C-alpha positions in Angstrom: -11.1 -10.6 6.0 -8.7 -7.7 5.5 -4.9 -8.2 5.5 -1.9 -5.9 5.3 -1.0 -6.0 1.6 1.5 -3.2 1.1 3.4 -0.6 3.0 3.8 2.4 0.7 6.6 4.8 1.5 7.0 8.2 -0.2 10.6 8.7 -1.5 12.3 11.7 -3.2 14.3 9.7 -5.7 13.0 6.4 -6.9 16.4 5.0 -8.3 18.4 5.7 -5.2 15.5 4.3 -2.9 15.1 1.2 -5.0 18.7 0.5 -4.9 18.9 1.0 -1.1 15.8 -1.2 -0.3 16.9 -3.8 -2.7 20.1 -4.2 -0.8 18.6 -3.7 2.6 16.1 -6.4 2.1 18.8 -8.7 0.7 17.4 -12.1 -0.6 14.1 -11.8 1.2 12.3 -9.6 -1.4 12.2 -9.3 -5.0 11.8 -6.2 -7.2 8.7 -7.1 -9.3 7.8 -3.6 -10.7 9.7 -0.6 -11.6 8.9 2.5 -13.5 9.9 6.2 -13.6 8.2 7.1 -10.1 7.6 3.7 -8.3 9.2 0.4 -7.4 7.4 -2.6 -5.7 9.1 -5.4 -3.8 7.3 -8.6 -2.9 8.4 -11.4 -0.6 10.3 -14.2 -2.4 9.0 -17.0 -0.1 5.6 -17.2 1.6 3.1 -14.6 2.6 4.0 -11.1 3.7 3.5 -7.4 3.0 4.8 -5.8 -0.1 7.0 -2.7 0.0 6.1 -0.1 -2.6 8.3 3.1 -3.0 6.6 6.0 -4.8 7.5 9.6 -5.6 3.8 10.5 -5.9 2.0 9.7 -2.6 2.4 9.9 1.1 3.3 7.1 3.2 0.3 4.8 3.8 -0.9 1.1 4.2 -2.6 -0.9 1.7 -5.1 -3.4 3.2 -6.1 -6.1 0.8 -9.4 -8.3 0.5 -10.1 -11.2 -1.8 -13.3 -9.9 -3.6 -15.4 -6.8 -4.2 -17.9 -8.0 -1.7 -15.3 -8.5 1.0 -13.9 -5.1 0.1 -17.3 -3.4 0.6 -17.8 -5.2 3.9 -14.4 -4.2 5.1 -15.1 -0.5 4.3 -18.3 -0.6 6.2 -16.7 -2.3 9.1 -13.7 0.1 9.2 -16.1 3.1 9.0 -18.0 1.7 12.0 -14.7 1.7 13.8 -14.2 5.5 13.0 -12.4 5.5 9.6 -13.8 7.7 6.9 -13.5 7.7 3.2 -11.2 10.3 1.6 -11.7 11.8 -1.9 -8.6 10.8 -3.8 -8.7 11.6 -7.6 -5.5 9.7 -8.5 -6.8 6.2 -8.1 -10.7 6.3 -8.0 -10.9 2.5 -8.1 -9.2 2.2 -4.7 -10.9 3.1 -1.5 -8.7 5.6 0.2 -9.6 6.1 3.8 -8.4 7.9 6.9 -8.1 6.5 10.5 -9.5 8.5 13.4 -6.1 10.4 13.6 -6.1 11.2 9.9 -3.5 8.6 8.7 -4.3 7.4 5.3 -4.8 3.8 4.1 -6.2 2.1 1.2 -8.6 -0.9 1.1 -8.1 -2.8 -2.3 
């Protein structure tokens, strides 16, 4: 079963964006990772999608699975629905895909 894991947004300045989203999400999300070109917020309570800000990539969704077997099955299922694999040299361990309109998403 696939679930929405992260919403990844491209930003031009990570420090400014992390400060904005930290305040905008108030007490609902917590900054759990920050480096020179990315920041990731996770829900403080319960399940929910993470918000990742990055200066490197375009906006996309991360779809998560619980195992490598599930991951392979979901990739096959999504391909049968019209998605296609995309060559993405930056993170070869992640399956980067495009929907029928060319919108990128990752299966991880």
